[in-house]
N, C-alpha and C positions, 0 to 999 in steps of 0.2 A: 330611643328613650320614650317616645310617646306611647308605644306599645307596652313598654315595661311599666310605665305609670298606670296605664289602663288596666293591665293585669293586676297590679297592686290594688287599684280602686275596686276591681271586680271581686277581689278575694280569691283569685285563682293563681296557681304557682307559675304559670307561663302563658304566652300567647304565640300562635304561629304567625309568621310574617313571610314576605317573599324571600326567595333564595338570595342571600348575599355572598354566596360562595365565591372564593377567589379575591375577595376584597378584605380590607382591614376591619370592616364592620363586623365580620364574623368573630374576630378576636376581641374587639373593643367591647362588644355587648355580652360577652361570656355566654353566648347562646350555643345551641346544639343543632346540627344539621341532621334531619331524618328524611326518610322516604314517606311521602304522604300515603296513608293507607287507602285513600280513595282514588287518587290519580297516579300514584307512583312517582310524581315529580319531587324534586328536592324541596323541602320546607324547612325554614329556619325557626327554631323555637327560642324565644327570648325570655329570660327569667323576670318575674315580677320585681319591681323596685319599690321599697318602702323607706323613703327618707326619714331620718330622725325628726327633722323639722322642715315643714313646707312653709314658705312665705309667698303669699299670693296677693296681688293688688287687683281690686275689682272696681267696677263703676259705682256700685251702691250696695250697702248692707244695712241690716238692722242691728240693734245692740247685741243680739244673740249670735249673729254670724250667718244668718240667711243672706245669701249674696246674689246680686244680679250682675251679669257681665254682658255687655253689648258689643257687637262686632265680633272679631275673631276670638275664640275661646282660648286658643294656644295651650291646650292641655291643662289649664289652671284647675278646672274641676277635678280632673284625674289626679293631679299632684296633691290637691287638698285632701282627697279621699284616700290616697295611698299612704300619706304621711302619718307617722306615729303622732305627731303634734302639728297643728296648723295655726299660723299667725296670719290674720287677714287684715290688710289695710284697704281703706275705701276712700274714693273721692268724696263721698258724702254718706252720712248715716241717715237712714230714713226710718220712719215709724213702722213698727211691726204690723200695724193694721194695713199699711200699704202693701206689705209683703203678702198678707193674707188675701188682699183684694185680687192680686194677680199671682197666685202661687206657681203657675206654670212658668213664670219668668225667673224662678229661683234656680240658679245653676249649681250653687254650693249650699247644702243644707247645714243648719246649725250643729247637728251632732258631731260633725267632723272638725269643728272649729274650736280652738282653745282660747284665742284672744282676738279681739277686734280693735283696730286703731282707726280713728278718723284722721286721714292724711290727704288733703288736697295736693295735687301734683305728685302723688306718690309713685307714679310710674316714670316720671321724668328721668332721663331724656327719651324714654319710650312714649308711646301714645296711649290715650284712653279714648275709645270711640265715643263721640258725643261731647267730649271735653276739650281735648287738645291733640295736636299732631306731633310726630317725632321731631326732635331737634337733631337734624342730620349733621349740622356743623359740629355739635358736641360729640356725636358718634364718630365722625371722621377724625376729630382731634384725639379722642381716646384710642381709636384704632391705630393711628400713627405712633402714639406712645407705645402701644403694645407691640407693633411691628418692629420698632426700634429695639425694644427689649429682646424680642425673639431673634432678631438678626445679629445683634451685637452682644447680648448678655448684660448690657449696662442697665442697672436698675434705677438709676437716678431719676429719670423722667417719670417712671411708674411710681416710685416712692414719693416724689413731689406731688403727683396727682392725688394719691391717697391721703397724704398729709394735708394738702390744701383743702380738699373737698370732703373728707370723711373724718379723719382723726382730729382735725382742728375745728370741727363743727359739733356742737352739742346736740342739735336736733336736725331733723330733715328740713324744717323751715330755714334754719341757718344755712344749710347746703343750698337750698333753692335761692335764697337771697344772695349768696356769694357767686353762684355759677351762672345764673340767668337773670338779666335785667327785666324789669317789669314790662317794658315795651316788647321784648322778645316773647314773654309769656302771652301777651295779648295777640301777637302775630301768630303764635302756635295755636291759640284758641280759634282764631279766624281761619287758619289753614285746615282745621278739622271740618269746617263747612257747616257746623251746627247740625250734625247728624242727629236724627230723632232718637230719643231714648225715653223710657217710661219710668218715672220715679214716684 
């Protein structure tokens, strides 16, 4: 999928990747196996992916959607640029003059962004480099619920999770208040180790 998003961001119809012949990857990605015209080796071509809507969380952005991402990029720029529409949420909104001061730090440019949301802790239970670390307890809890559904077909646990934490929360702040105590947020912020970022 990373290569498919990259192809979409580049505006090309496909990208070549390593041979996945003999695995389900060949079927799942709807690619085509060809012989490389240069080496004669098998080469797998994956089609570009253009999501209708891309939702990306970043370290910082200005009001126009120029975004900075520190740490691992995780194909976020490619998803933003490949999507038909992109919604950007940011840990912090910074001034456009700050963006102009260090333009080389902009990973996502404003022309590909349709909406910008100021949302601290918007990646939770994931991590944001320089802000907070992963909440592995929450990941394990959710994974156990998903494993139970996968193994038994019983949807009760998954339904309860979504009802409790999403459908019965009006805002993301309501979700954060319900799912993670303040002390845990402080702990996750300390676990990040105060990685340096430029705002």
